[in-house]
N, C-alpha and C positions, 0 to 999 in steps of 0.2 A: 633194439628199437624196431617197432612194426611200421610198415609203410603201406599207403593206399593211393590209388589213382583218384584224382579229382574229377568225378563225373566222366564226361566224354572228352575231356582235354587229354593232352599227353603229359600232364604235370603229375608227378608222383611225390607225395609229401609224407613226412613222418607223422605219426598219429599225434605226437606232441608238437605244438607250434609255440615258439617263443613270442609271447605277447609283450611288446616293448613299452606299452603305455605306462606300466608301473615303475619303470626305471627312469623315465624321462622327466622333463620340467614340470609336468602337471602333478607328479606324485613324488617319487623318491628323489628326483633331480640329481642323479649320480653324475660325477665327472665322466667325460666321454670315455676315457680309457677304462674306468671302473665298470661302466655299463657295458662297453664292448667286451670286456673281460668275462662278464657273466654270460653274454651271448656265446662267446667262444667256448666256454665250459660246456654249454648245452650242445653246441655243434660238434665238439670233440667226442661227445657221448652218443652221437647218432642223430640228433635233431637236424633236419635240413630245411626248416621252414621258419620264417620270421614274419610277424604281422605288425604293421604300424599304420600311421595315418599322418597326413600333412599337419593336422591339428596337434599331434603329440609332440612335435619338435624332436623326434628321435632319429632323423636321417643320419646325423653324425655318428651315432652308435653303430648303425647298420653299415655305413661306409667302412668303418674300421674293421668290423667283423668280416666283411667281404674280402678284405685284403688276404686273409688266410683261407677263406672258404668262398671263392668266387662263383661257384656253381650253386650256392644255396638259393632256395626259393624265397622270394620276397613278395609280400602283398602290401599294398597301401590303399588309402582311401582319400577322397576329396569331396568337399561340399559344392564344387563347381556345378553350375546349372546350365551354362551355355557352352558352345563350342570353343570360343576364344578363352573363356575362363578355364576350361578343362585343359586346353592346350598349354596354357601358362602353368597350371598345376602339375601336369605330367612332366613338362620340361624342367620345372623346379625339382621334382623328385629325381629325375634321371641325373641331373647335374649334381644333386646333393649326395646321392649314393655312389656316384662315380661309375655309372653303367650307361650303355646305350639302349637298354631295354629294361622293363620290369616284368616279372612273371604275371602278377595279378594287380589290376587297378579297379577299384570299386567306387560306386557312388556311396557316400557316407550317410548312414542313418536315414534310409528311406522308410516311409511309413505305409504306402499303399500304391495302387495303380495310379492315383492322382498325383502323388509326389514324383513318381517315376516319369509320368507324362510331362510334368513341369520341368524335369531335368533332361528332356529328350535331346536337346541340342548337345549336351555333354555326352549322351549315349552315342549319338551319331559320330561325334569326334572320336570316341574310343573305338568304335567299330573300324573307322579308317586307320586309327593308330595300330590296331591289331593286324589289319591287312598289311601294314608297312613293317611289322615286326617290332614295333616299339613296345607293345604289350602282348603277352601271350594269351591272357584270358581276362574277361571283364564281367561285372555283375554289381551286386549291392551288398551292403551290410545293413542289418535291420534289427530293431527291438520289437517288431510288430509281426504278429501272425499274418495279418493282411499283407504285409510287405513280402513275406516269404511266398505266399500264394500268388501274389501278383507277379513277382519276378520269375516264378516257376513257369509262367505262361508267356514269358517274353523270349522269343527265339534268339534274340541277339545276346542274351546273357548266358555265360558259362558257369558262373560261380554265385553262390549265396552264402553269406556269413551271418547266421542268426544267433540271437541270444537264447540260450537254453540251459536250464539247471533244474535240479530235482524239485526245488520249491517254487519255481516259476518267478523268482525275484527279478524284477526289472522288465518282464514281458508286459508291454503297454496295453494290450487288448485281449488278454486271456490268460490261461494258465499253462503249466508244463504240458498237459495232455493235448491242449489245442495246438501248441507249437510243434509237438511231436507229430501230430497228424499232418500239419503243413509241411514239415520236413520230409515226411514220407512221400507226400505228393510231389514235392520238388525233386526228390531222388528218382521217382518214377518218370518224371519229365526229363531226366538225364542231367540234372544240374550237379555240379560238384559242390559239396557242402562242408564247411568247417565251422565249428561252433565257437561261441565266446561266453564269458561270464559263467563258467561251470561252477564257480564258488560264490556266485551272486555278489561279485565285487568284494568278497571277503566275509560276507555275512554267514556263509556256510562252513567256514573254517572249523568251528567247533564240531561239525558233523563231516569232517574231511573225508573219512573213508567211505561213508554212504554216498556223499556227493560224487566222489570219483567212481564208485561202483556204478552209479546211475549213468554218468556220462559215457563211460567206457562200454556200456551195454547198448548204446544207440548205434545200430549198425550202419545207418546212412551217413554218419559223420566220418569223413575221411581223416579229419584232424580236429584238434581243439586248441584254440589259442589260450594259453595260460600265462598270466603275469607272474614273473619270478624275480625276486629281489635279493636272493642270497644263494650261496652254494648249497645250503641245506635244502631249500625249496627245489632247486634243480635236481638234486639227488633223489628226493622223494618222487617228483614227477617223472623223472626218467625211468625209475623202477616201475611205477604204476603203469605208465604207457608202454612199457616193454613187456608187460605181463608178469612181472616179478612182484613179490611181496616186499614192501619197504621195511626198514628197521623200525620196530615198534617204538623204541625210545625216541627216534627222530620224529615219527608220526605224532606222538604225544606232545613233543616239544612244539611242533608246528601248530597243533590245535590250540595251544595257549596264546598264539599270536592274535591280537585284535587290531583292527584297522578302523579308522573313523575319519570323518571330514572335520577339519579344524577351521573355524572362522576366528581370526585374530580379533583382539579387543579393539584394535584401531579401525575396524570396519566402519565406513561412513554411511552405509545403508543406501548406496546409489541404486540398487535394484537390478543391475545388469545380470548378476548371477541368477536371480529369480527368473528373469526372462529367458535365460539360456537353458535352465534346467528343464529337461523333457520328462522328468519323473515326478514333478510337483513337490520336490522334497525341500525346497527353500522358500522362505518368506521373510518379509521385513517386520521385525517386532522391536518396538521401542528404538527405532532408528538404526537397527543393526540386523544383518542377515542371520537367520536362525535355521538350523537344519533339522528335519524330521528324519531321524536315523532309520526308522522303519521303511521309509520310501526311498532313501538315498541308495543309488547303485554304486557309489564310491568310484565313479568314473573320473572325477576331477575335471570334467569339461567346463564346469562353472569357473574354475580357476583361470581358464584361458581368456575370460572377458573381464576379470577383476582389474581395475586400473591401479589398485594399490597393493597387489600381490598379497592379499591377506587371507586367501583360501588355499588350503592344501590338504591332500590325503596323507595321513600319518599312520 
């Protein structure tokens, strides 16, 4: 496994980061021991970095994995906008993962200078938490080019976690080239950068090799968070991020995997998922939620607000 330092921090991470979203309640919904077992497989192979968020409901998996790998690097995210909200969110995280600190804590899904400004109370709290040793590094996650550029100019931020993939799937305000330019600027500004959605939420799996070639060639990315739901996926990604060629039969097997957002027939069409979706992929048609597969990022965030648990990524 290859390792890189995150910007000007003292945090060194594996180039492959285990993205926990896909094993958690919003997607695969694995039992805790099964999900933690997958994380341990990756950690045993040299991965030292896990990414999660309060929304994902994955803290129990991470807590179990940390029992055997207590020094692993953990990043989480919160939608908190005020100091008290962020204090509550961070405390919940620390108690849930069984640690007295977390390596990286981010503002979740920031869009621009204006949203960062609107969350400044939370930023001020995280700055104090960093001074106290509760957090080692702070910053934002974002699907927006404007979010990357704004965060790059905020001296309080150490880390930026942007969406980037070959096709630009999920980038809200531009294409892949625009995001690459913003990432380059952020790196010049000294920010530690780790990417997300290199497979476009699963849409680029048929072009798996090309998608991986693209993301591995972005020099500014210290790491890339990749969702992995099976030992086979872990095997493939470990080899790619270690600079080795994966087994061709395995690669072809993984390319045949297709993921989609399922809306169950018993959907009542309340519209909460439509309001939650930031990619405009959901609408209410004939009293039921309907998904535009072309726009869907397959993040599963819509499932978090469904009162009847009728949405899932499969």
